C-alpha positions in Angstrom: 24.4 -63.4 -16.9 21.1 -63.8 -19.0 17.7 -62.7 -18.0 14.5 -64.3 -19.3 11.4 -62.0 -19.4 7.9 -63.3 -19.5 4.5 -62.1 -18.8 0.8 -63.0 -18.5 0.9 -66.7 -17.4 -2.7 -66.4 -16.2 -2.6 -69.6 -14.1 -1.6 -72.0 -16.9 0.5 -74.8 -15.5 0.9 -76.2 -18.9 2.6 -73.2 -20.3 4.5 -72.4 -17.0 6.1 -75.8 -17.4 7.1 -75.0 -20.9 8.5 -71.6 -20.0 10.5 -73.3 -17.2 11.9 -75.9 -19.6 12.9 -73.1 -21.9 14.5 -71.2 -18.8 16.7 -74.3 -18.1 17.5 -74.9 -21.9 18.5 -71.1 -22.2 20.7 -71.3 -19.2 19.2 -68.2 -17.8 20.2 -66.8 -14.4 17.0 -65.0 -13.5 13.4 -65.0 -14.6 11.6 -61.6 -14.6 7.8 -62.1 -14.5 5.9 -59.0 -15.6 2.6 -59.8 -13.9 -0.7 -61.6 -14.2 0.8 -64.8 -12.7 -2.1 -66.9 -11.3 -5.6 -65.7 -12.5 -7.1 -65.1 -16.0 -9.3 -62.0 -15.1 -12.8 -61.4 -16.4 -11.8 -60.4 -20.0 -9.9 -63.6 -20.8 -11.1 -67.1 -21.3 -9.4 -69.7 -19.2 -6.1 -70.6 -20.6 -5.3 -74.2 -21.6 -3.9 -76.1 -18.6 -5.4 -73.6 -16.0 -4.2 -74.8 -12.6 -3.0 -71.9 -10.4 -2.0 -74.1 -7.5 0.4 -76.0 -9.8 1.8 -72.8 -11.1 2.6 -71.7 -7.4 4.3 -75.0 -6.9 6.4 -74.7 -10.0 7.5 -71.0 -9.4 8.0 -71.5 -5.7 10.5 -74.3 -6.5 12.7 -71.7 -8.1 11.9 -68.6 -6.1 15.5 -67.6 -5.6 15.7 -66.9 -9.4 12.5 -65.0 -9.8 11.9 -61.2 -10.0 8.4 -60.2 -10.3 5.9 -57.2 -10.6 2.3 -57.3 -9.9 -0.3 -57.3 -12.7 -3.8 -56.1 -12.9 -5.2 -59.7 -12.4 -2.9 -60.4 -9.5 -4.5 -60.3 -6.0 -3.1 -59.4 -2.5 -3.9 -63.1 -1.5 -1.3 -64.3 -4.0 1.5 -63.0 -1.7 0.4 -65.7 0.9 1.2 -68.4 -1.6 4.0 -67.2 -3.7 7.5 -67.3 -2.0 9.1 -64.6 -4.0 8.7 -60.8 -3.8 5.5 -60.1 -5.6 3.8 -56.9 -4.3 5.7 -54.1 -6.1 4.2 -52.4 -9.1 7.5 -51.4 -10.6 11.0 -52.9 -10.3 14.2 -51.1 -11.3 17.2 -53.2 -12.5 20.6 -52.7 -13.9 21.6 -55.4 -16.5 24.0 -55.4 -19.3 24.8 -51.7 -18.7 21.1 -50.8 -19.2 18.8 -49.1 -16.7 15.6 -51.3 -16.9 12.3 -50.4 -15.3 9.7 -53.3 -15.3 5.9 -52.9 -14.7 3.0 -54.9 -15.8 1.8 -52.1 -18.2 -1.8 -51.4 -17.2 -0.8 -47.9 -15.7 2.3 -47.2 -17.7 3.4 -48.0 -21.2 3.6 -46.5 -24.7 0.3 -44.7 -24.1 1.2 -43.4 -20.6 4.9 -42.9 -20.9 7.4 -43.2 -18.0 9.0 -39.8 -16.7 12.0 -38.6 -18.7 15.2 -40.1 -17.4 13.4 -42.9 -15.4 15.0 -45.6 -17.5 16.6 -46.5 -20.9 14.3 -49.6 -21.3 10.8 -50.0 -20.0 9.7 -53.7 -19.9 5.9 -54.4 -19.8 3.3 -57.0 -20.4 -0.5 -56.6 -20.1 -1.3 -56.3 -23.9 -0.4 -59.9 -24.6 1.3 -58.6 -27.8 5.0 -58.4 -28.5 6.1 -54.8 -28.9 9.4 -52.7 -29.4 9.4 -49.1 -30.0 11.6 -46.1 -28.9 9.5 -43.3 -27.6 11.0 -40.1 -26.1 14.4 -41.7 -25.6 13.1 -44.8 -23.9 12.7 -48.3 -25.4 9.3 -49.9 -24.7 9.6 -53.7 -25.0 6.9 -56.3 -24.4 7.5 -60.1 -24.6 3.8 -60.9 -25.3 2.0 -63.6 -23.4 2.9 -67.1 -22.5 -0.6 -68.4 -22.2 -3.0 -66.1 -23.9 -1.2 -64.5 -26.9 -3.3 -62.0 -28.9 -3.5 -60.5 -32.4 -1.9 -63.7 -33.9 1.3 -63.5 -31.9 3.1 -66.6 -30.8 3.2 -67.7 -27.1 6.6 -66.3 -26.2 9.1 -64.6 -24.0 12.3 -62.4 -24.3 15.8 -62.9 -23.2 18.5 -60.2 -22.4 22.2 -61.1 -22.6 25.4 -59.5 -23.8 24.1 -59.4 -27.4 20.8 -57.6 -26.5 17.2 -58.6 -26.3 15.7 -61.5 -28.3 12.1 -62.4 -28.7 11.4 -66.2 -28.8 8.6 -68.6 -29.3 7.9 -71.2 -26.5 9.8 -73.5 -28.8 13.0 -71.4 -28.4 12.9 -69.9 -32.0 14.2 -66.3 -32.1 11.8 -64.2 -34.3 13.0 -60.7 -33.4 16.1 -59.2 -31.8 17.3 -55.7 -30.6 21.1 -55.6 -30.4 22.6 -54.1 -27.3 24.4 -51.4 -29.4 21.1 -50.1 -30.7 20.1 -49.6 -27.0 22.9 -47.4 -25.9 
């Protein structure tokens, strides 16, 4: 069973559609969203295709496949329109024999590490920059941003399957990978 991991949609229906097309093409079973789903926040320009109501409709149509954590730009009112669990700041998962902990990353991340033994892999967004580094026995992984990539990074996402993690562009091209055996 494969997992797609994405972050920082920021209300772009254009890039949400692209992501969901890739989700179908990848044949993923679940989509883990790492926050900042509907709004752009005061530090970001409006992303291309900004249409939060359309993003709601697109995501709600597949709500049974979505896992999600709240980001710093997400609001309590979003719970009224999104039909999948949305309010948690962290989410613990077991996939491919790995103990994963997901959060948006504005409170916890490489600069504010998770407690020892909390997980083997910490998944986070927030920075809009792809990232992978092992710190204190925990792998910190970031897929980058779907709609507002920063520091010259590509619009992209990650997948996790029996081979490990892959970082991919919105065109589906793999540009980095972390094999499962390196994680154990």
